[in-house]
Gaussian input, Z-matrix of N, CA and C with variables (Angstrom, degrees):
# hf/3-21g

backbone

0 1
 N
 C     1     B1
 C     2     B2     1     A1
 N     3     B3     2     A2     1     D1
 C     4     B4     3     A3     2     D2
 C     5     B5     4     A4     3     D3
 N     6     B6     5     A5     4     D4
 C     7     B7     6     A6     5     D5
 C     8     B8     7     A7     6     D6
 N     9     B9     8     A8     7     D7
 C    10    B10     9     A9     8     D8
 C    11    B11    10    A10     9     D9
 N    12    B12    11    A11    10    D10
 C    13    B13    12    A12    11    D11
 C    14    B14    13    A13    12    D12
 N    15    B15    14    A14    13    D13
 C    16    B16    15    A15    14    D14
 C    17    B17    16    A16    15    D15
 N    18    B18    17    A17    16    D16
 C    19    B19    18    A18    17    D17
 C    20    B20    19    A19    18    D18
 N    21    B21    20    A20    19    D19
 C    22    B22    21    A21    20    D20
 C    23    B23    22    A22    21    D21
 N    24    B24    23    A23    22    D22
 C    25    B25    24    A24    23    D23
 C    26    B26    25    A25    24    D24
 N    27    B27    26    A26    25    D25
 C    28    B28    27    A27    26    D26
 C    29    B29    28    A28    27    D27
 N    30    B30    29    A29    28    D28
 C    31    B31    30    A30    29    D29
 C    32    B32    31    A31    30    D30
 N    33    B33    32    A32    31    D31
 C    34    B34    33    A33    32    D32
 C    35    B35    34    A34    33    D33
 N    36    B36    35    A35    34    D34
 C    37    B37    36    A36    35    D35
 C    38    B38    37    A37    36    D36
 N    39    B39    38    A38    37    D37
 C    40    B40    39    A39    38    D38
 C    41    B41    40    A40    39    D39
 N    42    B42    41    A41    40    D40
 C    43    B43    42    A42    41    D41
 C    44    B44    43    A43    42    D42
 N    45    B45    44    A44    43    D43
 C    46    B46    45    A45    44    D44
 C    47    B47    46    A46    45    D45
 N    48    B48    47    A47    46    D46
 C    49    B49    48    A48    47    D47
 C    50    B50    49    A49    48    D48
 N    51    B51    50    A50    49    D49
 C    52    B52    51    A51    50    D50
 C    53    B53    52    A52    51    D51
 N    54    B54    53    A53    52    D52
 C    55    B55    54    A54    53    D53
 C    56    B56    55    A55    54    D54
 N    57    B57    56    A56    55    D55
 C    58    B58    57    A57    56    D56
 C    59    B59    58    A58    57    D57
 N    60    B60    59    A59    58    D58
 C    61    B61    60    A60    59    D59
 C    62    B62    61    A61    60    D60
 N    63    B63    62    A62    61    D61
 C    64    B64    63    A63    62    D62
 C    65    B65    64    A64    63    D63
 N    66    B66    65    A65    64    D64
 C    67    B67    66    A66    65    D65
 C    68    B68    67    A67    66    D66
 N    69    B69    68    A68    67    D67
 C    70    B70    69    A69    68    D68
 C    71    B71    70    A70    69    D69
 N    72    B72    71    A71    70    D70
 C    73    B73    72    A72    71    D71
 C    74    B74    73    A73    72    D72
 N    75    B75    74    A74    73    D73
 C    76    B76    75    A75    74    D74
 C    77    B77    76    A76    75    D75
 N    78    B78    77    A77    76    D76
 C    79    B79    78    A78    77    D77
 C    80    B80    79    A79    78    D78
 N    81    B81    80    A80    79    D79
 C    82    B82    81    A81    80    D80
 C    83    B83    82    A82    81    D81
 N    84    B84    83    A83    82    D82
 C    85    B85    84    A84    83    D83
 C    86    B86    85    A85    84    D84
 N    87    B87    86    A86    85    D85
 C    88    B88    87    A87    86    D86
 C    89    B89    88    A88    87    D87
 N    90    B90    89    A89    88    D88
 C    91    B91    90    A90    89    D89
 C    92    B92    91    A91    90    D90
 N    93    B93    92    A92    91    D91
 C    94    B94    93    A93    92    D92
 C    95    B95    94    A94    93    D93
 N    96    B96    95    A95    94    D94
 C    97    B97    96    A96    95    D95
 C    98    B98    97    A97    96    D96
 N    99    B99    98    A98    97    D97
 C   100   B100    99    A99    98    D98
 C   101   B101   100   A100    99    D99
 N   102   B102   101   A101   100   D100
 C   103   B103   102   A102   101   D101
 C   104   B104   103   A103   102   D102
 N   105   B105   104   A104   103   D103
 C   106   B106   105   A105   104   D104
 C   107   B107   106   A106   105   D105
 N   108   B108   107   A107   106   D106
 C   109   B109   108   A108   107   D107
 C   110   B110   109   A109   108   D108
 N   111   B111   110   A110   109   D109
 C   112   B112   111   A111   110   D110
 C   113   B113   112   A112   111   D111
 N   114   B114   113   A113   112   D112
 C   115   B115   114   A114   113   D113
 C   116   B116   115   A115   114   D114
 N   117   B117   116   A116   115   D115
 C   118   B118   117   A117   116   D116
 C   119   B119   118   A118   117   D117
 N   120   B120   119   A119   118   D118
 C   121   B121   120   A120   119   D119
 C   122   B122   121   A121   120   D120
 N   123   B123   122   A122   121   D121
 C   124   B124   123   A123   122   D122
 C   125   B125   124   A124   123   D123
 N   126   B126   125   A125   124   D124
 C   127   B127   126   A126   125   D125
 C   128   B128   127   A127   126   D126
 N   129   B129   128   A128   127   D127
 C   130   B130   129   A129   128   D128
 C   131   B131   130   A130   129   D129
 N   132   B132   131   A131   130   D130
 C   133   B133   132   A132   131   D131
 C   134   B134   133   A133   132   D132
 N   135   B135   134   A134   133   D133
 C   136   B136   135   A135   134   D134
 C   137   B137   136   A136   135   D135
 N   138   B138   137   A137   136   D136
 C   139   B139   138   A138   137   D137
 C   140   B140   139   A139   138   D138
 N   141   B141   140   A140   139   D139
 C   142   B142   141   A141   140   D140
 C   143   B143   142   A142   141   D141
 N   144   B144   143   A143   142   D142
 C   145   B145   144   A144   143   D143
 C   146   B146   145   A145   144   D144
 N   147   B147   146   A146   145   D145
 C   148   B148   147   A147   146   D146
 C   149   B149   148   A148   147   D147
 N   150   B150   149   A149   148   D148
 C   151   B151   150   A150   149   D149
 C   152   B152   151   A151   150   D150
 N   153   B153   152   A152   151   D151
 C   154   B154   153   A153   152   D152
 C   155   B155   154   A154   153   D153
 N   156   B156   155   A155   154   D154
 C   157   B157   156   A156   155   D155
 C   158   B158   157   A157   156   D156
 N   159   B159   158   A158   157   D157
 C   160   B160   159   A159   158   D158
 C   161   B161   160   A160   159   D159
 N   162   B162   161   A161   160   D160
 C   163   B163   162   A162   161   D161
 C   164   B164   163   A163   162   D162
 N   165   B165   164   A164   163   D163
 C   166   B166   165   A165   164   D164
 C   167   B167   166   A166   165   D165
 N   168   B168   167   A167   166   D166
 C   169   B169   168   A168   167   D167
 C   170   B170   169   A169   168   D168
 N   171   B171   170   A170   169   D169
 C   172   B172   171   A171   170   D170
 C   173   B173   172   A172   171   D171
 N   174   B174   173   A173   172   D172
 C   175   B175   174   A174   173   D173
 C   176   B176   175   A175   174   D174
 N   177   B177   176   A176   175   D175
 C   178   B178   177   A177   176   D176
 C   179   B179   178   A178   177   D177
 N   180   B180   179   A179   178   D178
 C   181   B181   180   A180   179   D179
 C   182   B182   181   A181   180   D180
 N   183   B183   182   A182   181   D181
 C   184   B184   183   A183   182   D182
 C   185   B185   184   A184   183   D183
 N   186   B186   185   A185   184   D184
 C   187   B187   186   A186   185   D185
 C   188   B188   187   A187   186   D186
 N   189   B189   188   A188   187   D187
 C   190   B190   189   A189   188   D188
 C   191   B191   190   A190   189   D189
 N   192   B192   191   A191   190   D190
 C   193   B193   192   A192   191   D191
 C   194   B194   193   A193   192   D192
 N   195   B195   194   A194   193   D193
 C   196   B196   195   A195   194   D194
 C   197   B197   196   A196   195   D195
 N   198   B198   197   A197   196   D196
 C   199   B199   198   A198   197   D197
 C   200   B200   199   A199   198   D198
 N   201   B201   200   A200   199   D199
 C   202   B202   201   A201   200   D200
 C   203   B203   202   A202   201   D201
 N   204   B204   203   A203   202   D202
 C   205   B205   204   A204   203   D203
 C   206   B206   205   A205   204   D204
 N   207   B207   206   A206   205   D205
 C   208   B208   207   A207   206   D206
 C   209   B209   208   A208   207   D207
 N   210   B210   209   A209   208   D208
 C   211   B211   210   A210   209   D209
 C   212   B212   211   A211   210   D210
 N   213   B213   212   A212   211   D211
 C   214   B214   213   A213   212   D212
 C   215   B215   214   A214   213   D213
 N   216   B216   215   A215   214   D214
 C   217   B217   216   A216   215   D215
 C   218   B218   217   A217   216   D216
 N   219   B219   218   A218   217   D217
 C   220   B220   219   A219   218   D218
 C   221   B221   220   A220   219   D219
 N   222   B222   221   A221   220   D220
 C   223   B223   222   A222   221   D221
 C   224   B224   223   A223   222   D222
 N   225   B225   224   A224   223   D223
 C   226   B226   225   A225   224   D224
 C   227   B227   226   A226   225   D225
 N   228   B228   227   A227   226   D226
 C   229   B229   228   A228   227   D227
 C   230   B230   229   A229   228   D228
 N   231   B231   230   A230   229   D229
 C   232   B232   231   A231   230   D230
 C   233   B233   232   A232   231   D231
 N   234   B234   233   A233   232   D232
 C   235   B235   234   A234   233   D233
 C   236   B236   235   A235   234   D234

   B1=1.4410
   B2=1.5329
   B3=1.3263
   B4=1.4689
   B5=1.5184
   B6=1.3240
   B7=1.4599
   B8=1.5296
   B9=1.3158
   B10=1.4652
   B11=1.5314
   B12=1.3054
   B13=1.4662
   B14=1.5238
   B15=1.3291
   B16=1.4631
   B17=1.5308
   B18=1.3266
   B19=1.4678
   B20=1.5244
   B21=1.3365
   B22=1.4587
   B23=1.5253
   B24=1.3110
   B25=1.4620
   B26=1.5220
   B27=1.3053
   B28=1.4664
   B29=1.5317
   B30=1.3151
   B31=1.4635
   B32=1.5253
   B33=1.3328
   B34=1.4691
   B35=1.5231
   B36=1.3316
   B37=1.4544
   B38=1.5176
   B39=1.3642
   B40=1.4663
   B41=1.5176
   B42=1.3113
   B43=1.4616
   B44=1.5306
   B45=1.3233
   B46=1.4673
   B47=1.5228
   B48=1.3321
   B49=1.4717
   B50=1.5233
   B51=1.3359
   B52=1.4629
   B53=1.5248
   B54=1.3216
   B55=1.4567
   B56=1.5258
   B57=1.3317
   B58=1.4702
   B59=1.5269
   B60=1.3237
   B61=1.4679
   B62=1.5215
   B63=1.3303
   B64=1.4601
   B65=1.5253
   B66=1.3579
   B67=1.4699
   B68=1.5175
   B69=1.3248
   B70=1.4576
   B71=1.5211
   B72=1.3255
   B73=1.4627
   B74=1.5232
   B75=1.3338
   B76=1.4743
   B77=1.5255
   B78=1.3288
   B79=1.4620
   B80=1.5193
   B81=1.3038
   B82=1.4654
   B83=1.5131
   B84=1.3103
   B85=1.4527
   B86=1.5282
   B87=1.3171
   B88=1.4653
   B89=1.5227
   B90=1.3065
   B91=1.4705
   B92=1.5234
   B93=1.3184
   B94=1.4575
   B95=1.5202
   B96=1.3138
   B97=1.4628
   B98=1.5210
   B99=1.3248
   B100=1.4583
   B101=1.5261
   B102=1.3261
   B103=1.4623
   B104=1.5312
   B105=1.3337
   B106=1.4602
   B107=1.5253
   B108=1.3160
   B109=1.4563
   B110=1.5252
   B111=1.3350
   B112=1.4651
   B113=1.5267
   B114=1.3322
   B115=1.4561
   B116=1.5221
   B117=1.3201
   B118=1.4566
   B119=1.5238
   B120=1.3253
   B121=1.4624
   B122=1.5326
   B123=1.3388
   B124=1.4693
   B125=1.5166
   B126=1.3400
   B127=1.4661
   B128=1.5170
   B129=1.3299
   B130=1.4633
   B131=1.5226
   B132=1.3234
   B133=1.4579
   B134=1.5116
   B135=1.3169
   B136=1.4595
   B137=1.5139
   B138=1.3033
   B139=1.4558
   B140=1.5259
   B141=1.3527
   B142=1.4629
   B143=1.5280
   B144=1.3130
   B145=1.4711
   B146=1.5272
   B147=1.3357
   B148=1.4600
   B149=1.5248
   B150=1.3206
   B151=1.4678
   B152=1.5252
   B153=1.3293
   B154=1.4587
   B155=1.5218
   B156=1.3222
   B157=1.4620
   B158=1.5246
   B159=1.3386
   B160=1.4560
   B161=1.5228
   B162=1.3291
   B163=1.4581
   B164=1.5166
   B165=1.3256
   B166=1.4590
   B167=1.5233
   B168=1.3155
   B169=1.4535
   B170=1.5202
   B171=1.3303
   B172=1.4648
   B173=1.5292
   B174=1.3241
   B175=1.4637
   B176=1.5188
   B177=1.3222
   B178=1.4564
   B179=1.5194
   B180=1.3300
   B181=1.4612
   B182=1.5277
   B183=1.3288
   B184=1.4633
   B185=1.5301
   B186=1.3294
   B187=1.4693
   B188=1.5214
   B189=1.3416
   B190=1.4621
   B191=1.5262
   B192=1.3393
   B193=1.4704
   B194=1.5219
   B195=1.3346
   B196=1.4580
   B197=1.5248
   B198=1.3392
   B199=1.4636
   B200=1.5260
   B201=1.3295
   B202=1.4649
   B203=1.5293
   B204=1.3313
   B205=1.4684
   B206=1.5242
   B207=1.3244
   B208=1.4678
   B209=1.5096
   B210=1.3424
   B211=1.4618
   B212=1.5130
   B213=1.3183
   B214=1.4607
   B215=1.5147
   B216=1.3399
   B217=1.4558
   B218=1.5227
   B219=1.3299
   B220=1.4622
   B221=1.5206
   B222=1.3319
   B223=1.4546
   B224=1.5283
   B225=1.3279
   B226=1.4532
   B227=1.5181
   B228=1.3370
   B229=1.4614
   B230=1.5099
   B231=1.3164
   B232=1.4577
   B233=1.5230
   B234=1.3435
   B235=1.4638
   B236=1.4930
   A1=110.95
   A2=117.01
   A3=120.43
   A4=110.14
   A5=117.16
   A6=120.61
   A7=110.44
   A8=116.84
   A9=120.47
   A10=110.81
   A11=116.40
   A12=121.33
   A13=111.17
   A14=116.76
   A15=119.87
   A16=112.59
   A17=117.66
   A18=120.48
   A19=113.44
   A20=117.71
   A21=120.37
   A22=115.39
   A23=118.26
   A24=121.47
   A25=109.23
   A26=115.75
   A27=120.69
   A28=106.76
   A29=117.05
   A30=121.89
   A31=111.83
   A32=116.55
   A33=119.79
   A34=107.23
   A35=115.44
   A36=120.98
   A37=113.28
   A38=117.31
   A39=119.64
   A40=110.38
   A41=116.14
   A42=120.28
   A43=108.52
   A44=116.42
   A45=120.72
   A46=110.28
   A47=117.45
   A48=120.89
   A49=111.76
   A50=117.86
   A51=121.03
   A52=111.20
   A53=116.75
   A54=121.34
   A55=110.82
   A56=116.55
   A57=121.09
   A58=110.31
   A59=118.31
   A60=120.75
   A61=111.01
   A62=117.03
   A63=122.21
   A64=112.67
   A65=117.03
   A66=121.30
   A67=115.58
   A68=118.36
   A69=120.54
   A70=110.55
   A71=115.93
   A72=120.69
   A73=110.49
   A74=118.06
   A75=121.01
   A76=112.06
   A77=115.32
   A78=122.70
   A79=108.85
   A80=117.69
   A81=119.88
   A82=110.35
   A83=114.65
   A84=121.58
   A85=108.04
   A86=116.57
   A87=121.04
   A88=110.74
   A89=116.08
   A90=124.86
   A91=113.31
   A92=118.26
   A93=120.32
   A94=108.49
   A95=116.81
   A96=121.18
   A97=111.67
   A98=116.62
   A99=120.76
   A100=112.37
   A101=118.51
   A102=119.76
   A103=111.84
   A104=116.49
   A105=120.74
   A106=110.49
   A107=115.06
   A108=122.95
   A109=107.05
   A110=117.15
   A111=122.65
   A112=111.35
   A113=115.68
   A114=122.88
   A115=107.59
   A116=116.71
   A117=122.85
   A118=108.61
   A119=117.63
   A120=119.56
   A121=113.10
   A122=117.97
   A123=121.68
   A124=108.69
   A125=115.88
   A126=121.75
   A127=106.57
   A128=116.39
   A129=121.00
   A130=109.37
   A131=115.36
   A132=121.94
   A133=109.99
   A134=115.52
   A135=122.31
   A136=109.33
   A137=115.75
   A138=121.34
   A139=113.22
   A140=118.67
   A141=119.98
   A142=110.60
   A143=116.53
   A144=119.72
   A145=113.82
   A146=117.37
   A147=120.28
   A148=110.31
   A149=117.53
   A150=119.58
   A151=111.55
   A152=115.80
   A153=121.11
   A154=111.31
   A155=116.58
   A156=120.90
   A157=108.93
   A158=115.39
   A159=121.95
   A160=107.85
   A161=115.97
   A162=121.37
   A163=108.33
   A164=114.82
   A165=121.69
   A166=109.34
   A167=115.74
   A168=121.83
   A169=104.54
   A170=115.94
   A171=121.95
   A172=109.19
   A173=115.36
   A174=121.53
   A175=108.76
   A176=116.44
   A177=120.93
   A178=108.00
   A179=115.84
   A180=122.04
   A181=109.50
   A182=116.16
   A183=119.54
   A184=109.87
   A185=116.64
   A186=120.99
   A187=112.91
   A188=118.30
   A189=122.49
   A190=112.38
   A191=117.06
   A192=124.04
   A193=112.69
   A194=115.75
   A195=122.88
   A196=108.15
   A197=116.66
   A198=121.29
   A199=109.37
   A200=115.95
   A201=121.07
   A202=112.21
   A203=116.98
   A204=121.32
   A205=108.60
   A206=115.27
   A207=120.16
   A208=108.90
   A209=115.67
   A210=122.19
   A211=109.08
   A212=115.93
   A213=121.40
   A214=106.45
   A215=115.42
   A216=121.87
   A217=108.63
   A218=116.69
   A219=122.34
   A220=109.59
   A221=115.05
   A222=121.13
   A223=106.44
   A224=116.35
   A225=121.52
   A226=111.20
   A227=115.50
   A228=123.98
   A229=112.18
   A230=115.69
   A231=121.65
   A232=113.18
   A233=119.80
   A234=119.67
   A235=110.74
   D1=-44.76
   D2=179.46
   D3=-66.15
   D4=-40.59
   D5=178.59
   D6=-61.24
   D7=-43.87
   D8=178.05
   D9=-62.02
   D10=-42.80
   D11=179.16
   D12=-61.27
   D13=-48.64
   D14=-175.68
   D15=-73.22
   D16=-24.91
   D17=179.76
   D18=-88.68
   D19=-29.50
   D20=-171.22
   D21=-108.70
   D22=-4.75
   D23=179.13
   D24=-120.41
   D25=141.33
   D26=174.61
   D27=-83.26
   D28=96.37
   D29=-175.14
   D30=-86.39
   D31=-39.00
   D32=177.74
   D33=-68.33
   D34=128.93
   D35=-178.47
   D36=104.70
   D37=-13.05
   D38=176.70
   D39=-69.53
   D40=146.62
   D41=172.02
   D42=-80.18
   D43=165.86
   D44=177.30
   D45=-56.76
   D46=-45.31
   D47=-179.27
   D48=-62.71
   D49=-39.42
   D50=177.26
   D51=-65.88
   D52=-38.47
   D53=177.55
   D54=-63.36
   D55=-44.18
   D56=178.62
   D57=-65.59
   D58=-39.05
   D59=176.61
   D60=-61.01
   D61=-36.86
   D62=-178.09
   D63=-77.36
   D64=-43.42
   D65=-170.22
   D66=-116.06
   D67=-10.28
   D68=-174.76
   D69=90.83
   D70=-178.92
   D71=-178.96
   D72=-68.71
   D73=138.58
   D74=-179.47
   D75=-76.00
   D76=160.90
   D77=175.75
   D78=-104.75
   D79=69.81
   D80=178.85
   D81=-65.56
   D82=144.64
   D83=-178.13
   D84=-108.39
   D85=133.58
   D86=-178.82
   D87=-56.49
   D88=146.84
   D89=175.67
   D90=73.16
   D91=10.56
   D92=174.59
   D93=-97.72
   D94=169.20
   D95=-177.65
   D96=-51.78
   D97=132.45
   D98=-177.21
   D99=-75.22
   D100=-17.42
   D101=179.13
   D102=-93.98
   D103=12.85
   D104=178.88
   D105=-119.51
   D106=143.93
   D107=178.83
   D108=-114.37
   D109=129.95
   D110=-174.51
   D111=-112.50
   D112=130.87
   D113=171.45
   D114=-119.85
   D115=121.58
   D116=179.39
   D117=-71.54
   D118=127.06
   D119=178.34
   D120=-117.02
   D121=-25.23
   D122=176.66
   D123=-144.59
   D124=133.85
   D125=170.63
   D126=-136.28
   D127=119.46
   D128=178.63
   D129=-116.27
   D130=131.89
   D131=-179.62
   D132=-109.01
   D133=149.67
   D134=174.15
   D135=-98.35
   D136=-129.90
   D137=-175.96
   D138=-86.23
   D139=-12.27
   D140=-179.04
   D141=-123.08
   D142=-168.07
   D143=-174.81
   D144=-83.31
   D145=-8.86
   D146=-179.92
   D147=-85.96
   D148=132.05
   D149=178.93
   D150=-64.35
   D151=142.76
   D152=175.02
   D153=-89.77
   D154=-27.67
   D155=-179.45
   D156=-151.13
   D157=136.94
   D158=177.15
   D159=-135.36
   D160=139.37
   D161=173.42
   D162=-124.99
   D163=136.58
   D164=178.75
   D165=-122.31
   D166=145.36
   D167=164.89
   D168=-93.96
   D169=114.55
   D170=-171.40
   D171=-110.96
   D172=127.41
   D173=177.72
   D174=-110.02
   D175=129.76
   D176=174.59
   D177=-94.19
   D178=132.54
   D179=-176.55
   D180=-115.17
   D181=147.44
   D182=174.68
   D183=-89.62
   D184=-175.61
   D185=-177.01
   D186=-66.18
   D187=-16.46
   D188=177.36
   D189=-96.55
   D190=12.27
   D191=-179.66
   D192=61.44
   D193=41.38
   D194=176.27
   D195=-112.52
   D196=136.60
   D197=178.04
   D198=-65.54
   D199=124.49
   D200=178.05
   D201=-108.37
   D202=-19.98
   D203=179.88
   D204=-167.05
   D205=162.91
   D206=173.73
   D207=-148.72
   D208=157.82
   D209=178.50
   D210=-157.83
   D211=164.13
   D212=171.94
   D213=-100.20
   D214=123.43
   D215=-179.82
   D216=-107.44
   D217=127.14
   D218=-178.93
   D219=-111.82
   D220=133.78
   D221=177.69
   D222=-125.38
   D223=117.87
   D224=-179.83
   D225=-105.19
   D226=153.87
   D227=174.37
   D228=49.11
   D229=70.87
   D230=-177.25
   D231=-80.34
   D232=-5.80
   D233=-179.92
   D234=-95.86

C-alpha cells in the first residue's frame, strides 16, 4: 500500500490539508522534528507491550506547510 502511494501519487508539493485529505490525521510523536509529519505504517510487538519494530512514512514540510520530501523511517528494537 505504501509503495503504491509513493509511486502513484505526487506527494511532494501537497499542502498539509491535501495530505490530511489523502491520508487522514498524522500520528506525530512528541519530541520529534516539528517540521515533519509522521504516519505509522508498521508496528511489531514481541512478548511485552513495547514495540520491537516501527516504521513511519515521514513527510518533511516547509514553512508554508508544503511537503518538500518524504521517506520511510525504520526504528528497530525499541525496548
